[in-house]
N, C-alpha and C positions, 0 to 999 in steps of 0.2 A: 694410228695403229692402236688396236684395243689393248687395254691394260690386262695383263695376265693375272688371274686370281689364284689364290692358294687355299688349301684346306677345304673347309666346308663351304666356302663362298662359291665353289664350282658345283655345289649340290652334293647330296648324300650319294647319289648314283656314281659319282667319280671315285668314291672310296669303296663301294661295294660292287663287285661284278654282278652282271645279270646272270642268274642261275635258274635253270629249269629245275624246280624242286623234285619233279617226278623222275627225271633222268639222273639227277645227282645223288639219289638215295636219301634226300632230306624230306621226302614226303611219301605218302602212300594213298592209294585210292581206297575208300571205304564205302560200304553200302549206306545209302541214305537212311535205311531202317535201323542201322546201328548207332545213329546219332540221336541222343536224347536232348531235349531243350534244357538249357541252363535254368535251374529253378530261381536263381537270383537275377535273371535278366529282367530289367525294368520294363523293356518294351515287350508287350504281350500281343497287341493287336496291330496289324499292318493293313493299310488300305490297298485295295486292288491297284489303284493308280500308282502308289509308291513302289509296289512290287513290279509293275510293268516298266516303270522308269528304271529301276535297278537292273532288270533283265536286259533292257535296251542298252544301258550303259556298258554292261558286261559284254554284250555282243559287239559293240563298237570298239571298246577300249581294252577288253579283256579284264582279268582280275588285276587290280593294282597292288593288292597285298594278299599274301596267302591266307587262307582260312585256317584258323587254329582250332583244333578239336582236341580236348583233353580226354584221356581215357576214362571211361566210366567202369569202375571195377565191379559193380554189380552185374553188368552185362558180360563181364569177362568170364563168368561161370560157364557161359555157353561156348567160350573160345579159349580154354585154358592152354591150348597149345600155341597160342599167339605169344610172340615175344613182348615183354614189358620190362620196364626198368623199375627198380625199387623206388627210385625218386618219384615215379608216377604214383605209387602206393602212398608214400608219405605226403605227397602233394594232395592227393584225394582226401586222405584223412584230415589234413590241415584245413582243406576247404570245407569239409563237413563240420569241423569243430569251430573254425574261426571265420569262415566265409572269405571274402576278398581281402581280409586283414591278415591273412597268414603270410608272414614274411619269412625270410631265410632262417632267422634265429628260432622262430616258433617251429618251423619244419625240422630243424636240427634237433630241437627238444623232443619233438614227436618221435623222431628216429631213435633217439636214445631211450625213451620210455618203452618203445616197442622192443628194442633189443634186450632191455632189462626184463621185460615181461616174458620174452621167449626164453631167456636164460633161466628165469625162475621156473617156467614150465618144464624145461629140461631137467632141472634139479628135482622137482616134484616127481617127475616120471622116473628118474633114476632112483629116487627113494622108494617108489612103489616096486621097481624091479629088484632092489636090494632086499626088500622084505619077501617078495614072492616073484621069482623069475618068470613064472607062468601066469602072472596076473593078466587078465583079459585086456585091460587098458594098456598096460605096459607092452604086451606083445603086438597090439594093433598099432600103437603110435610111435614106439621107439625107433622104428625104421622109416615110417611114413613121414614123420615131421622132422626127424633129426638124423644125423649120421650116427649109425649104431656104435661105431668105435668111440665117438665122442660121448655118447650116453654111458658106455662102459667106463670111460675115463672119469666121468662125473660120479659114477657108482663107486669106483675105487677111492675117490677123494672123500666121499661121504662115509665110507667104511674105514677111513684112516690109513688106507694103503697107498694113497697117492697124494701129491702136493698141489696138483693143478686141476682146475675145473675143466670140464669138457667145453670145447668151443661150439658155437652155434653157427648155423648157416641160415640166415634170415630168408633168403630166396627159397631154399628147400622147404622151410617151414610154411611159407605162404603157398607154395605149390602143393604141398601135402594137404593144406586146408582146402584149397580149390578142388583137388581131386576127391576129397571126402565129400564135399558138397555135391559133386556129380553123382556119387553113389546113390 
């Protein structure tokens, strides 16, 4: 009688159910033209023979692992209505700054720096609005990049009429920037 194995001795497949990524909501189809090559990919040239072997292997066995494609935020300008996660933005910025060495701690630091910069931008905008409510920059960006009620809260605090800063919405800020880039 064969000895019963436990844990990983039965293979990783015994722990992970086989899931079709496309039907489970974990994957999505994208146009090949929307994929840009990774600039840090060390392999640049592929022989016709190795590509033919890979194609034959995929035909015979299918894909053994899913293909991971990281969003390219520069191409997102064309597709601002697509859903994205803020973690994609932070990951992209981390990758641009640190390359493959961007770990979770650096990514968290990037997130905090971005939030502080957005908070400072809201404060500067509120200061402009406090000086001149009809200021061209204030009227254009107070609602586009921020929740206007929060900008007013920031204005009250700057004027000494309130005790709390206005809160920021990072996603609204990024979406406002992307919409401005489309103009």
